[in-house]
N, C-alpha and C positions, 0 to 999 in steps of 0.2 A: 296496254297500259305501260306507263313509263314511271319507274320509281326514281326519285332524285334524292341525293345525299350531299349537301354542301360540305366541302372540306375546309375551306376558309372563305375570305371575302371575295375571292376571284375565281375559285375553282369549285366545280360541282361534278359529281359522278352521276351519270344518268344510266339507268338500267332498263332498256326496253324489254318487255316480257312477252313471249309468244311470237306471233307472226308479225314481221315488218313487211307489209305488202301494200298494194294499192288501196285496200280497204282500211288500213290502219296508219298509213303514212301521214295523213293530215293531223291526226292526234299527236303523232310523234313530232311533227314540225311545230305544232302549236306549243307543246311542252318545251321544246328547245328554245323557241322564240321568247316564251315567258321568262325563262331563266336568264337569257341574254339581256332582255329589257331590264331585268332587276339588277344587272351589273355583274353577273357571273359570265365572264367572257371565255375563260379557259374551261374546256370540257373534257372529261374522261367518259367515253362511252363503253360500258361493259356489255359486250355482246354475248356473254355466256348464257343468257336466258332467252335468246332469240331462237325459236324453233324452226322458223322458215323465213327465207329472204327471197323476194322476187325482184324483178327489174325496177319497180317503183321504190322498193326499199333500198336497193343499191343506189339508185338516183338520189334518194334522200341523204344517204351517207356521204356521197360525193359532193352534194350541195352544201352540206354541213361543213365538210372539209374546206371547200372553196370560200364559203362565207366567213369562216373563222380566219383564214389567211387574209382576206380583204380587210377584216377588222384589226389585223395585227395581233391576233390571238392564236390559240391552238386548239384543235380538237384531236384527241388521240383515242385509240381503240385498244381495248384489253379483252382477254378471254375470247379470242377469235379462234374457233376450233371447228372441226367437223365440216359439214356441208357449207357453213358460212365461210370458213377459211378457204375452202376449195373454190367457191364462187368468186371471192375476192382475188384469189390467185389467177384464175382463168381470165378474169377481166383486167388483170394487171394492176388492180387497185392496191394490192399488198405492197407494190413498189412505190406507191404514191402516198398512202396513209402511214402515219406513225403508229406502229402496232407494238404493244408490250404484252408480256405474259401475265402480268398481274397489275392490280390497281396500285399496289405499293410501289412497284417499279415505275409506273407512269407518274405517280405523285412525286417521286424523287426526281424525275426528269423536269417537272415544272419547278421544283425547288432549285435545281442546278441552274436552270435558265434564269430564274429571278436573281439568284446569287451572282451570276455572271454580269447581269445588268447593273447591279448596285456596286460592283467592284470597279 
């Protein structure tokens, strides 16, 4: 299950809960697609409630990152800890993904980026 919390008209926080695996990745992708189609292009993924991540889950996160870049938007990750962090470190994705310690820190990064565009 993925819980979503809109922050503003462009930014939404998505919180996948439980396992992000071959069995659950389709639901995850459908939820992400639904929010993007509705106009929320900037995404914060809170991975703090992910209890297990397999190669399909890692692939879904990588695909989300790439598709966001192609749209000219951003997908950032927060609360990446424990085994999830270790998997992303081993796969070198920690060097590719934007990772923040908290949703507040991630939200501020979006605000700074928007501010620099308007100035």
